[in-house]
C-alpha positions as a Markdown table, in Angstrom:
| # | Residue | x | y | z |
|---|---|---|---|---|
| 1 | Val | 0.0 | 0.0 | 0.0 |
| 2 | Lys | 2.8 | 2.3 | 0.9 |
| 3 | Thr | 4.7 | 1.7 | -2.4 |
| 4 | Leu | 1.5 | 2.1 | -4.4 |
| 5 | Gly | 0.8 | 5.4 | -2.6 |
| 6 | Glu | 4.3 | 6.6 | -3.4 |
| 7 | Arg | 3.5 | 6.0 | -7.1 |
| 8 | Asn | 0.3 | 8.1 | -6.8 |
| 9 | Phe | -1.9 | 5.0 | -6.9 |
| 10 | Ser | -4.2 | 5.1 | -3.9 |
| 11 | Ile | -5.9 | 1.9 | -2.8 |
| 12 | Asp | -7.4 | 0.9 | 0.5 |
| 13 | Glu | -6.0 | -2.1 | 2.3 |
| 14 | Asn | -9.5 | -3.6 | 2.5 |
| 15 | Thr | -9.5 | -3.6 | -1.3 |
| 16 | Leu | -5.9 | -4.6 | -2.0 |
| 17 | Tyr | -5.5 | -7.7 | 0.2 |
| 18 | Pro | -8.6 | -9.5 | -0.8 |
| 19 | Leu | -7.6 | -8.9 | -4.4 |
| 20 | Leu | -4.1 | -10.3 | -3.8 |
| 21 | Arg | -5.7 | -13.4 | -2.1 |
| 22 | Arg | -8.0 | -14.0 | -5.1 |
| 23 | Leu | -5.1 | -13.6 | -7.6 |
| 24 | Glu | -3.1 | -16.2 | -5.5 |
| 25 | Glu | -6.1 | -18.6 | -5.4 |
| 26 | Arg | -6.2 | -18.4 | -9.3 |
| 27 | Glu | -2.4 | -19.0 | -9.3 |
| 28 | Ile | -1.7 | -15.7 | -11.0 |
| 29 | Leu | 0.4 | -14.7 | -8.0 |
| 30 | Ser | 2.4 | -16.8 | -5.5 |
| 31 | Ser | 3.5 | -15.7 | -2.1 |
| 32 | Glu | 6.2 | -16.2 | 0.5 |
| 33 | Arg | 6.1 | -15.5 | 4.2 |
| 34 | Arg | 9.1 | -13.9 | 5.9 |
| 35 | Val | 9.9 | -12.4 | 9.2 |
| 36 | Glu | 11.6 | -9.1 | 8.9 |
| 37 | Glu | 12.3 | -6.7 | 11.8 |
| 38 | Asn | 10.4 | -9.2 | 14.0 |
| 39 | Lys | 7.3 | -8.7 | 11.9 |
| 40 | Pro | 5.7 | -11.5 | 9.8 |
| 41 | Arg | 5.3 | -10.3 | 6.2 |
| 42 | Lys | 3.8 | -11.8 | 3.1 |
| 43 | Tyr | 5.4 | -11.1 | -0.2 |
| 44 | Tyr | 3.7 | -11.6 | -3.5 |
| 45 | Phe | 5.3 | -12.5 | -6.8 |
| 46 | Ile | 3.9 | -13.0 | -10.3 |
| 47 | Ser | 3.8 | -16.7 | -11.2 |
| 48 | Glu | 4.4 | -18.2 | -14.6 |
| 49 | Thr | 0.6 | -18.4 | -15.0 |
| 50 | Gly | 0.5 | -14.7 | -14.1 |
| 51 | Arg | 3.1 | -13.9 | -16.8 |
| 52 | Gln | 1.0 | -15.7 | -19.4 |
| 53 | Val | -2.1 | -13.9 | -18.3 |
| 54 | Arg | -0.3 | -10.6 | -18.4 |
| 55 | Lys | 1.0 | -11.4 | -21.9 |
| 56 | Glu | -2.4 | -12.2 | -23.2 |
| 57 | Leu | -4.0 | -9.1 | -21.6 |
| 58 | Leu | -1.3 | -6.9 | -23.1 |
| 59 | Arg | -2.0 | -8.5 | -26.5 |
| 60 | Ile | -5.7 | -7.7 | -26.2 |
| 61 | Trp | -5.0 | -4.2 | -25.0 |
| 62 | Asn | -2.8 | -3.5 | -28.0 |
| 63 | Glu | -5.4 | -4.9 | -30.4 |
| 64 | Gln | -8.0 | -2.7 | -28.8 |
| 65 | Glu | -5.7 | 0.3 | -29.0 |
| 66 | Gln | -5.0 | -0.2 | -32.7 |
| 67 | Leu | -8.8 | -0.6 | -33.3 |
| 68 | Leu | -9.6 | 2.7 | -31.5 |
| 69 | Lys | -6.8 | 4.5 | -33.4 |
| 70 | Ser | -8.2 | 3.3 | -36.7 |
| 71 | Phe | -11.5 | 5.0 | -35.8 |
| 72 | Val | -9.8 | 8.4 | -35.3 |
| 73 | Gly | -7.4 | 8.0 | -38.2 |
| 74 | Glu | -4.2 | 7.8 | -36.1 |
| 75 | Glu | -2.8 | 4.7 | -37.9 |
């Protein structure tokens, strides 16, 4: 939450953590528990499945972008 806030992306913890759990359940993310500074922490990482999902979403995004540009004559 702190890192996202530093990047001007505001999100409430009550929104973020359930989303992270759902992405982990769908195997898009994986996680690892660590103890740092005597505090238990959970770190999330993109999984191979997540990389494939990201690749496909970017492909779809780019196709949609090209389609929209063709409507306004930017191609």
